[in-house]
PDB file of N, CA, C and O in Angstrom:
ATOM      1  N   GLY A   1       0.183  -9.962  10.743  1.00  0.00           N
ATOM      2  CA  GLY A   1      -0.397  -8.829  10.051  1.00  0.00           C
ATOM      3  C   GLY A   1      -2.178  -8.899   9.118  1.00  0.00           C
ATOM      4  O   GLY A   1      -2.849  -9.913   8.927  1.00  0.00           O
ATOM      5  N   ALA A   2      -2.418  -7.876   8.826  1.00  0.00           N
ATOM      6  CA  ALA A   2      -3.124  -7.401   8.173  1.00  0.00           C
ATOM      7  C   ALA A   2      -3.749  -8.261   6.305  1.00  0.00           C
ATOM      8  O   ALA A   2      -4.797  -8.629   5.774  1.00  0.00           O
ATOM      9  N   THR A   3      -1.980  -8.166   5.928  1.00  0.00           N
ATOM     10  CA  THR A   3      -1.877  -8.287   5.106  1.00  0.00           C
ATOM     11  C   THR A   3      -2.087 -10.122   4.390  1.00  0.00           C
ATOM     12  O   THR A   3      -2.440 -10.625   3.323  1.00  0.00           O
ATOM     13  N   ARG A   4      -1.602 -10.615   5.793  1.00  0.00           N
ATOM     14  CA  ARG A   4      -0.888 -11.939   5.811  1.00  0.00           C
ATOM     15  C   ARG A   4      -2.425 -12.692   5.871  1.00  0.00           C
ATOM     16  O   ARG A   4      -2.738 -13.505   5.002  1.00  0.00           O
ATOM     17  N   GLU A   5      -3.457 -12.291   7.126  1.00  0.00           N
ATOM     18  CA  GLU A   5      -5.175 -12.286   7.766  1.00  0.00           C
ATOM     19  C   GLU A   5      -5.613 -12.493   6.197  1.00  0.00           C
ATOM     20  O   GLU A   5      -5.809 -13.641   5.798  1.00  0.00           O
ATOM     21  N   VAL A   6      -5.831 -10.887   4.924  1.00  0.00           N
ATOM     22  CA  VAL A   6      -6.730 -11.070   4.343  1.00  0.00           C
ATOM     23  C   VAL A   6      -6.578 -11.420   3.062  1.00  0.00           C
ATOM     24  O   VAL A   6      -7.509 -11.393   2.256  1.00  0.00           O
ATOM     25  N   ALA A   7      -5.213 -11.827   2.738  1.00  0.00           N
ATOM     26  CA  ALA A   7      -4.797 -12.142   1.458  1.00  0.00           C
ATOM     27  C   ALA A   7      -3.817 -13.164   1.533  1.00  0.00           C
ATOM     28  O   ALA A   7      -3.218 -13.733   0.620  1.00  0.00           O
ATOM     29  N   GLY A   8      -3.763 -13.278   2.498  1.00  0.00           N
ATOM     30  CA  GLY A   8      -4.000 -15.434   2.970  1.00  0.00           C
ATOM     31  C   GLY A   8      -1.360 -14.804   2.233  1.00  0.00           C
ATOM     32  O   GLY A   8      -0.718 -15.843   2.084  1.00  0.00           O
ATOM     33  N   VAL A   9      -0.601 -13.651   1.996  1.00  0.00           N
ATOM     34  CA  VAL A   9       0.456 -13.855   1.903  1.00  0.00           C
ATOM     35  C   VAL A   9       0.700 -13.193   2.235  1.00  0.00           C
ATOM     36  O   VAL A   9      -0.229 -12.527   2.692  1.00  0.00           O
ATOM     37  N   ALA A  10       2.196 -12.549   2.427  1.00  0.00           N
ATOM     38  CA  ALA A  10       3.123 -11.519   3.347  1.00  0.00           C
ATOM     39  C   ALA A  10       3.734 -10.559   2.627  1.00  0.00           C
ATOM     40  O   ALA A  10       4.434 -10.559   1.614  1.00  0.00           O
ATOM     41  N   PRO A  11       3.211  -9.519   3.564  1.00  0.00           N
ATOM     42  CA  PRO A  11       3.470  -8.199   2.560  1.00  0.00           C
ATOM     43  C   PRO A  11       5.274  -8.694   2.460  1.00  0.00           C
ATOM     44  O   PRO A  11       6.055  -9.386   3.114  1.00  0.00           O
ATOM     45  N   GLU A  12       5.296  -7.745   1.062  1.00  0.00           N
ATOM     46  CA  GLU A  12       6.580  -7.788   0.355  1.00  0.00           C
ATOM     47  C   GLU A  12       7.241  -6.183   0.587  1.00  0.00           C
ATOM     48  O   GLU A  12       6.795  -5.039   0.503  1.00  0.00           O
ATOM     49  N   THR A  13       8.513  -6.790   0.914  1.00  0.00           N
ATOM     50  CA  THR A  13       9.043  -5.262   0.829  1.00  0.00           C
ATOM     51  C   THR A  13      10.243  -4.771   0.085  1.00  0.00           C
ATOM     52  O   THR A  13      11.450  -5.011   0.035  1.00  0.00           O
ATOM     53  N   ALA A  14       9.537  -4.129  -0.362  1.00  0.00           N
ATOM     54  CA  ALA A  14      10.503  -3.979  -1.625  1.00  0.00           C
ATOM     55  C   ALA A  14      11.285  -2.522  -2.045  1.00  0.00           C
ATOM     56  O   ALA A  14      10.803  -1.770  -1.198  1.00  0.00           O
ATOM     57  N   TYR A  15      11.934  -1.939  -2.617  1.00  0.00           N
ATOM     58  CA  TYR A  15      12.454  -0.214  -3.382  1.00  0.00           C
ATOM     59  C   TYR A  15      12.379  -0.293  -4.730  1.00  0.00           C
ATOM     60  O   TYR A  15      12.969  -1.135  -5.407  1.00  0.00           O
ATOM     61  N   PHE A  16      11.309   0.992  -5.347  1.00  0.00           N
ATOM     62  CA  PHE A  16      10.775   1.755  -6.425  1.00  0.00           C
ATOM     63  C   PHE A  16      11.005   2.259  -6.646  1.00  0.00           C
ATOM     64  O   PHE A  16      10.639   3.173  -5.907  1.00  0.00           O
ATOM     65  N   ALA A  17      11.993   2.864  -7.947  1.00  0.00           N
ATOM     66  CA  ALA A  17      11.557   4.615  -8.146  1.00  0.00           C
ATOM     67  C   ALA A  17      10.822   5.075  -8.304  1.00  0.00           C
ATOM     68  O   ALA A  17      10.355   4.688  -9.376  1.00  0.00           O
ATOM     69  N   SER A  18       9.977   6.167  -7.679  1.00  0.00           N
ATOM     70  CA  SER A  18       8.921   6.973  -8.695  1.00  0.00           C
ATOM     71  C   SER A  18       9.427   8.184  -8.169  1.00  0.00           C
ATOM     72  O   SER A  18      10.540   8.521  -7.765  1.00  0.00           O
ATOM     73  N   VAL A  19       7.260   9.319  -8.375  1.00  0.00           N
ATOM     74  CA  VAL A  19       7.645   9.997  -7.857  1.00  0.00           C
ATOM     75  C   VAL A  19       6.308  10.188  -6.877  1.00  0.00           C
ATOM     76  O   VAL A  19       5.137  10.081  -7.242  1.00  0.00           O
ATOM     77  N   GLY A  20       6.920  10.581  -5.179  1.00  0.00           N
ATOM     78  CA  GLY A  20       5.622  10.847  -4.310  1.00  0.00           C
ATOM     79  C   GLY A  20       6.437  12.065  -3.018  1.00  0.00           C
ATOM     80  O   GLY A  20       7.211  13.019  -3.094  1.00  0.00           O
ATOM     81  N   ASP A  21       5.372  10.986  -1.389  1.00  0.00           N
ATOM     82  CA  ASP A  21       5.796  12.053  -0.290  1.00  0.00           C
ATOM     83  C   ASP A  21       6.969  10.357  -0.174  1.00  0.00           C
ATOM     84  O   ASP A  21       8.148  10.221  -0.502  1.00  0.00           O
ATOM     85  N   PHE A  22       6.615   9.989   0.040  1.00  0.00           N
ATOM     86  CA  PHE A  22       7.588   8.503   0.639  1.00  0.00           C
ATOM     87  C   PHE A  22       8.532   8.619   0.223  1.00  0.00           C
ATOM     88  O   PHE A  22       9.422   8.164   0.942  1.00  0.00           O
ATOM     89  N   ASN A  23       8.964   9.200  -1.008  1.00  0.00           N
ATOM     90  CA  ASN A  23      10.665   9.143  -2.018  1.00  0.00           C
ATOM     91  C   ASN A  23      10.463  10.463  -0.646  1.00  0.00           C
ATOM     92  O   ASN A  23      10.338   9.855   0.418  1.00  0.00           O
ATOM     93  N   TYR A  24      10.429  11.369  -0.513  1.00  0.00           N
ATOM     94  CA  TYR A  24      10.755  12.461   0.472  1.00  0.00           C
ATOM     95  C   TYR A  24      10.655  12.135   2.201  1.00  0.00           C
ATOM     96  O   TYR A  24      11.554  12.588   2.910  1.00  0.00           O
ATOM     97  N   LEU A  25       9.701  11.459   2.735  1.00  0.00           N
ATOM     98  CA  LEU A  25       9.277  11.246   3.962  1.00  0.00           C
ATOM     99  C   LEU A  25      10.846   9.417   4.010  1.00  0.00           C
ATOM    100  O   LEU A  25      11.585   9.296   4.987  1.00  0.00           O
ATOM    101  N   GLY A  26      10.876   8.951   3.455  1.00  0.00           N
ATOM    102  CA  GLY A  26      11.696   8.552   3.496  1.00  0.00           C
ATOM    103  C   GLY A  26      13.287   8.203   3.904  1.00  0.00           C
ATOM    104  O   GLY A  26      13.736   7.385   4.708  1.00  0.00           O
ATOM    105  N   ASP A  27      13.983   9.205   2.976  1.00  0.00           N
ATOM    106  CA  ASP A  27      14.926   9.148   2.534  1.00  0.00           C
ATOM    107  C   ASP A  27      16.093   9.539   3.757  1.00  0.00           C
ATOM    108  O   ASP A  27      15.855  10.738   3.897  1.00  0.00           O
ATOM    109  N   PRO A  28      17.052   9.266   4.582  1.00  0.00           N
ATOM    110  CA  PRO A  28      17.672   9.155   5.657  1.00  0.00           C
ATOM    111  C   PRO A  28      17.740   9.934   5.778  1.00  0.00           C
ATOM    112  O   PRO A  28      17.353  10.268   6.898  1.00  0.00           O
ATOM    113  N   ASP A  29      18.500  11.610   4.470  1.00  0.00           N
ATOM    114  CA  ASP A  29      18.970  12.973   4.912  1.00  0.00           C
ATOM    115  C   ASP A  29      17.781  13.593   5.175  1.00  0.00           C
ATOM    116  O   ASP A  29      18.073  14.730   5.544  1.00  0.00           O
ATOM    117  N   ARG A  30      16.117  13.393   5.185  1.00  0.00           N
ATOM    118  CA  ARG A  30      14.877  14.075   4.903  1.00  0.00           C
ATOM    119  C   ARG A  30      14.426  13.921   5.884  1.00  0.00           C
ATOM    120  O   ARG A  30      14.790  14.450   6.935  1.00  0.00           O
ATOM    121  N   GLY A  31      13.613  13.224   5.740  1.00  0.00           N
ATOM    122  CA  GLY A  31      13.415  12.491   6.975  1.00  0.00           C
ATOM    123  C   GLY A  31      13.262  11.350   7.467  1.00  0.00           C
ATOM    124  O   GLY A  31      12.791  11.327   8.604  1.00  0.00           O
ATOM    125  N   ASP A  32      13.681   9.695   6.637  1.00  0.00           N
ATOM    126  CA  ASP A  32      14.474   8.645   7.736  1.00  0.00           C
ATOM    127  C   ASP A  32      12.638   8.370   8.390  1.00  0.00           C
ATOM    128  O   ASP A  32      12.444   8.242   9.599  1.00  0.00           O
ATOM    129  N   LEU A  33      11.897   8.338   7.740  1.00  0.00           N
ATOM    130  CA  LEU A  33      10.450   8.103   8.269  1.00  0.00           C
ATOM    131  C   LEU A  33      10.580   6.433   7.548  1.00  0.00           C
ATOM    132  O   LEU A  33      11.189   6.273   6.490  1.00  0.00           O
ATOM    133  N   PRO A  34       9.904   5.236   8.309  1.00  0.00           N
ATOM    134  CA  PRO A  34       9.531   3.572   7.327  1.00  0.00           C
ATOM    135  C   PRO A  34       7.938   4.420   6.901  1.00  0.00           C
ATOM    136  O   PRO A  34       7.113   5.093   7.518  1.00  0.00           O
ATOM    137  N   THR A  35       8.068   4.045   5.838  1.00  0.00           N
ATOM    138  CA  THR A  35       6.845   3.777   4.090  1.00  0.00           C
ATOM    139  C   THR A  35       6.126   3.264   4.072  1.00  0.00           C
ATOM    140  O   THR A  35       6.593   2.317   3.439  1.00  0.00           O
ATOM    141  N   VAL A  36       4.579   2.855   4.383  1.00  0.00           N
ATOM    142  CA  VAL A  36       3.615   1.664   3.624  1.00  0.00           C
ATOM    143  C   VAL A  36       3.418   2.538   2.121  1.00  0.00           C
ATOM    144  O   VAL A  36       3.372   3.761   1.989  1.00  0.00           O
ATOM    145  N   ILE A  37       3.323   1.491   1.063  1.00  0.00           N
ATOM    146  CA  ILE A  37       2.250   2.548  -0.133  1.00  0.00           C
ATOM    147  C   ILE A  37       2.167   0.759   0.218  1.00  0.00           C
ATOM    148  O   ILE A  37       2.941  -0.179   0.409  1.00  0.00           O
ATOM    149  N   LEU A  38       0.794   1.012   0.156  1.00  0.00           N
ATOM    150  CA  LEU A  38      -0.390   0.168  -0.361  1.00  0.00           C
ATOM    151  C   LEU A  38      -1.265   0.393  -1.418  1.00  0.00           C
ATOM    152  O   LEU A  38      -1.604   1.575  -1.472  1.00  0.00           O
ATOM    153  N   GLY A  39      -1.796  -0.377  -2.355  1.00  0.00           N
ATOM    154  CA  GLY A  39      -3.386  -0.274  -3.037  1.00  0.00           C
ATOM    155  C   GLY A  39      -3.542  -1.072  -4.485  1.00  0.00           C
ATOM    156  O   GLY A  39      -2.949  -1.970  -5.082  1.00  0.00           O
ATOM    157  N   PRO A  40      -3.909  -0.798  -4.553  1.00  0.00           N
ATOM    158  CA  PRO A  40      -4.489  -1.927  -5.503  1.00  0.00           C
ATOM    159  C   PRO A  40      -4.072  -2.055  -7.150  1.00  0.00           C
ATOM    160  O   PRO A  40      -3.649  -1.133  -7.848  1.00  0.00           O
ATOM    161  N   ASP A  41      -4.282  -3.294  -7.520  1.00  0.00           N
ATOM    162  CA  ASP A  41      -3.686  -3.203  -9.193  1.00  0.00           C
ATOM    163  C   ASP A  41      -4.005  -3.243 -10.035  1.00  0.00           C
ATOM    164  O   ASP A  41      -5.076  -3.844  -9.939  1.00  0.00           O
ATOM    165  N   GLY A  42      -3.763  -2.881 -11.462  1.00  0.00           N
ATOM    166  CA  GLY A  42      -4.577  -1.701 -12.153  1.00  0.00           C
ATOM    167  C   GLY A  42      -3.446  -1.702 -13.223  1.00  0.00           C
ATOM    168  O   GLY A  42      -2.257  -1.956 -13.029  1.00  0.00           O
ATOM    169  N   GLU A  43      -4.290  -1.239 -14.834  1.00  0.00           N
ATOM    170  CA  GLU A  43      -3.200  -0.702 -16.007  1.00  0.00           C
ATOM    171  C   GLU A  43      -2.867  -0.055 -16.098  1.00  0.00           C
ATOM    172  O   GLU A  43      -2.324   0.266 -15.040  1.00  0.00           O
ATOM    173  N   ASN A  44      -2.658   1.001 -17.226  1.00  0.00           N
ATOM    174  CA  ASN A  44      -2.348   1.916 -18.141  1.00  0.00           C
ATOM    175  C   ASN A  44      -2.387   3.308 -16.377  1.00  0.00           C
ATOM    176  O   ASN A  44      -3.399   3.853 -15.937  1.00  0.00           O
ATOM    177  N   ILE A  45      -1.459   3.400 -16.025  1.00  0.00           N
ATOM    178  CA  ILE A  45      -0.821   3.840 -14.596  1.00  0.00           C
ATOM    179  C   ILE A  45      -1.348   5.355 -14.782  1.00  0.00           C
ATOM    180  O   ILE A  45      -2.455   5.432 -15.315  1.00  0.00           O
ATOM    181  N   HIS A  46      -0.796   6.442 -14.465  1.00  0.00           N
ATOM    182  CA  HIS A  46      -1.141   7.651 -15.112  1.00  0.00           C
ATOM    183  C   HIS A  46      -1.343   7.906 -16.625  1.00  0.00           C
ATOM    184  O   HIS A  46      -0.975   8.958 -17.148  1.00  0.00           O
ATOM    185  N   SER A  47      -1.987   6.825 -17.362  1.00  0.00           N
ATOM    186  CA  SER A  47      -1.835   7.682 -18.512  1.00  0.00           C
ATOM    187  C   SER A  47      -3.340   7.486 -19.430  1.00  0.00           C
ATOM    188  O   SER A  47      -4.147   7.127 -18.573  1.00  0.00           O
ATOM    189  N   ALA A  48      -3.966   7.549 -20.587  1.00  0.00           N
ATOM    190  CA  ALA A  48      -5.344   7.073 -20.916  1.00  0.00           C
ATOM    191  C   ALA A  48      -5.630   5.548 -20.679  1.00  0.00           C
ATOM    192  O   ALA A  48      -4.966   4.531 -20.481  1.00  0.00           O
ATOM    193  N   GLY A  49      -7.189   5.962 -20.822  1.00  0.00           N
ATOM    194  CA  GLY A  49      -7.716   4.188 -20.143  1.00  0.00           C
ATOM    195  C   GLY A  49      -7.011   3.777 -18.627  1.00  0.00           C
ATOM    196  O   GLY A  49      -6.996   2.571 -18.378  1.00  0.00           O
ATOM    197  N   GLU A  50      -6.385   4.773 -17.527  1.00  0.00           N
ATOM    198  CA  GLU A  50      -6.139   4.041 -16.019  1.00  0.00           C
ATOM    199  C   GLU A  50      -7.039   3.462 -15.623  1.00  0.00           C
ATOM    200  O   GLU A  50      -8.043   3.897 -16.187  1.00  0.00           O
ATOM    201  N   PHE A  51      -7.234   2.824 -15.061  1.00  0.00           N
ATOM    202  CA  PHE A  51      -7.833   1.245 -14.274  1.00  0.00           C
ATOM    203  C   PHE A  51      -7.292   0.991 -13.037  1.00  0.00           C
ATOM    204  O   PHE A  51      -6.137   1.232 -12.686  1.00  0.00           O
ATOM    205  N   VAL A  52      -8.231   0.462 -12.348  1.00  0.00           N
ATOM    206  CA  VAL A  52      -7.869  -0.441 -10.814  1.00  0.00           C
ATOM    207  C   VAL A  52      -8.559  -1.565 -11.078  1.00  0.00           C
ATOM    208  O   VAL A  52      -9.569  -1.163 -11.655  1.00  0.00           O
ATOM    209  N   TYR A  53      -8.624  -3.039 -10.974  1.00  0.00           N
ATOM    210  CA  TYR A  53      -9.470  -4.023 -10.423  1.00  0.00           C
ATOM    211  C   TYR A  53     -10.228  -3.822  -8.858  1.00  0.00           C
ATOM    212  O   TYR A  53      -9.904  -3.460  -7.727  1.00  0.00           O
ATOM    213  N   THR A  54     -11.282  -4.242  -9.491  1.00  0.00           N
ATOM    214  CA  THR A  54     -12.979  -3.842  -8.864  1.00  0.00           C
ATOM    215  C   THR A  54     -12.432  -4.811  -6.942  1.00  0.00           C
ATOM    216  O   THR A  54     -12.386  -4.537  -5.743  1.00  0.00           O
ATOM    217  N   ASP A  55     -12.140  -6.023  -7.934  1.00  0.00           N
ATOM    218  CA  ASP A  55     -12.018  -6.917  -6.537  1.00  0.00           C
ATOM    219  C   ASP A  55     -10.683  -6.727  -5.241  1.00  0.00           C
ATOM    220  O   ASP A  55     -10.556  -7.149  -4.092  1.00  0.00           O
ATOM    221  N   GLU A  56      -9.474  -5.487  -6.562  1.00  0.00           N
ATOM    222  CA  GLU A  56      -8.093  -4.986  -4.846  1.00  0.00           C
ATOM    223  C   GLU A  56      -8.700  -3.743  -4.896  1.00  0.00           C
ATOM    224  O   GLU A  56      -8.111  -2.804  -4.359  1.00  0.00           O
ATOM    225  N   VAL A  57      -9.795  -3.554  -5.454  1.00  0.00           N
ATOM    226  CA  VAL A  57      -9.997  -2.434  -4.178  1.00  0.00           C
ATOM    227  C   VAL A  57     -10.966  -3.126  -2.739  1.00  0.00           C
ATOM    228  O   VAL A  57     -10.950  -2.638  -1.609  1.00  0.00           O
ATOM    229  N   VAL A  58     -11.399  -3.797  -2.971  1.00  0.00           N
ATOM    230  CA  VAL A  58     -13.103  -4.186  -2.544  1.00  0.00           C
ATOM    231  C   VAL A  58     -11.440  -4.937  -0.685  1.00  0.00           C
ATOM    232  O   VAL A  58     -11.595  -4.679   0.509  1.00  0.00           O
ATOM    233  N   GLU A  59      -9.954  -5.939  -1.443  1.00  0.00           N
ATOM    234  CA  GLU A  59      -9.297  -6.278  -0.551  1.00  0.00           C
ATOM    235  C   GLU A  59      -8.340  -5.487  -0.069  1.00  0.00           C
ATOM    236  O   GLU A  59      -7.572  -5.879   0.810  1.00  0.00           O
ATOM    237  N   VAL A  60      -8.275  -4.102  -0.676  1.00  0.00           N
ATOM    238  CA  VAL A  60      -7.349  -2.907  -0.315  1.00  0.00           C
ATOM    239  C   VAL A  60      -8.039  -2.767   1.117  1.00  0.00           C
ATOM    240  O   VAL A  60      -7.683  -3.199   2.213  1.00  0.00           O
ATOM    241  N   THR A  61      -9.047  -2.081   0.766  1.00  0.00           N
ATOM    242  CA  THR A  61      -9.850  -2.203   1.465  1.00  0.00           C
ATOM    243  C   THR A  61     -10.041  -2.673   3.160  1.00  0.00           C
ATOM    244  O   THR A  61      -9.809  -2.014   4.174  1.00  0.00           O
ATOM    245  N   GLU A  62     -10.640  -4.309   2.977  1.00  0.00           N
ATOM    246  CA  GLU A  62     -10.110  -4.913   4.201  1.00  0.00           C
ATOM    247  C   GLU A  62      -9.035  -4.691   4.070  1.00  0.00           C
ATOM    248  O   GLU A  62      -8.912  -4.561   5.288  1.00  0.00           O
ATOM    249  N   ILE A  63      -7.928  -4.486   3.668  1.00  0.00           N
ATOM    250  CA  ILE A  63      -6.811  -4.757   4.603  1.00  0.00           C
ATOM    251  C   ILE A  63      -6.579  -3.725   5.133  1.00  0.00           C
ATOM    252  O   ILE A  63      -6.072  -3.935   6.234  1.00  0.00           O
ATOM    253  N   LEU A  64      -6.727  -2.360   4.843  1.00  0.00           N
ATOM    254  CA  LEU A  64      -6.776  -1.513   6.430  1.00  0.00           C
ATOM    255  C   LEU A  64      -7.259  -1.322   6.659  1.00  0.00           C
ATOM    256  O   LEU A  64      -7.000  -0.240   7.185  1.00  0.00           O
ATOM    257  N   VAL A  65      -9.205  -1.796   6.901  1.00  0.00           N
ATOM    258  CA  VAL A  65      -9.586  -1.687   8.040  1.00  0.00           C
ATOM    259  C   VAL A  65      -9.329  -3.196   8.837  1.00  0.00           C
ATOM    260  O   VAL A  65     -10.412  -3.330   9.408  1.00  0.00           O
ATOM    261  N   ALA A  66      -8.409  -4.552   9.240  1.00  0.00           N
ATOM    262  CA  ALA A  66      -7.513  -5.090   9.722  1.00  0.00           C
ATOM    263  C   ALA A  66      -6.849  -5.142  10.569  1.00  0.00           C
ATOM    264  O   ALA A  66      -6.676  -5.790  11.602  1.00  0.00           O
ATOM    265  N   GLY A  67      -6.131  -3.715   9.593  1.00  0.00           N
ATOM    266  CA  GLY A  67      -4.702  -3.132   9.818  1.00  0.00           C
ATOM    267  C   GLY A  67      -5.645  -2.467  10.993  1.00  0.00           C
ATOM    268  O   GLY A  67      -6.022  -3.091  11.984  1.00  0.00           O
ATOM    269  N   ALA A  68      -5.997  -0.934  10.676  1.00  0.00           N
ATOM    270  CA  ALA A  68      -6.827  -0.255  11.551  1.00  0.00           C
ATOM    271  C   ALA A  68      -6.485  -0.883  13.201  1.00  0.00           C
ATOM    272  O   ALA A  68      -5.677  -0.549  14.068  1.00  0.00           O
ATOM    273  N   ALA A  69      -8.060  -2.463  13.068  1.00  0.00           N
ATOM    274  CA  ALA A  69      -8.851  -2.798  14.095  1.00  0.00           C
ATOM    275  C   ALA A  69      -7.169  -3.187  14.798  1.00  0.00           C
ATOM    276  O   ALA A  69      -7.288  -3.147  16.023  1.00  0.00           O
ATOM    277  N   ASP A  70      -6.534  -3.338  14.625  1.00  0.00           N
ATOM    278  CA  ASP A  70      -4.755  -4.090  14.702  1.00  0.00           C
ATOM    279  C   ASP A  70      -4.170  -3.094  15.625  1.00  0.00           C
ATOM    280  O   ASP A  70      -3.476  -3.431  16.585  1.00  0.00           O
ATOM    281  N   LEU A  71      -4.495  -1.672  15.287  1.00  0.00           N
ATOM    282  CA  LEU A  71      -3.463  -0.933  15.558  1.00  0.00           C
ATOM    283  C   LEU A  71      -4.367  -0.560  16.991  1.00  0.00           C
ATOM    284  O   LEU A  71      -3.737  -0.661  18.043  1.00  0.00           O
ATOM    285  N   LEU A  72      -5.391  -0.259  17.049  1.00  0.00           N
ATOM    286  CA  LEU A  72      -6.501   0.328  18.632  1.00  0.00           C
ATOM    287  C   LEU A  72      -6.771  -0.851  18.957  1.00  0.00           C
ATOM    288  O   LEU A  72      -7.995  -0.918  18.853  1.00  0.00           O
ATOM    289  N   GLY A  73      -6.298  -2.050  19.363  1.00  0.00           N
ATOM    290  CA  GLY A  73      -6.620  -2.771  19.156  1.00  0.00           C
ATOM    291  C   GLY A  73      -8.409  -3.662  19.884  1.00  0.00           C
ATOM    292  O   GLY A  73      -8.763  -4.340  20.848  1.00  0.00           O
ATOM    293  N   ALA A  74      -8.937  -3.121  18.787  1.00  0.00           N
ATOM    294  CA  ALA A  74     -10.516  -4.259  18.679  1.00  0.00           C
ATOM    295  C   ALA A  74      -9.904  -5.539  17.579  1.00  0.00           C
ATOM    296  O   ALA A  74     -10.633  -6.476  17.256  1.00  0.00           O
TER     297      ALA A  74
END
């Protein structure tokens, strides 16, 4: 897939508690829809001085473009 192609690693399957639409959509009693979270890493998330690493923004963009191309058959 796109993550392995661009980043050279397999996507990680994990669960974590957080607040977001994915909790509602993925809940078996609600939407029961597979949900993907993809984004750059950073520090001080949701607090003063929050930031993400620029190189990861570029990599995530490349993964999204490659994934879209795969889905569209490009």
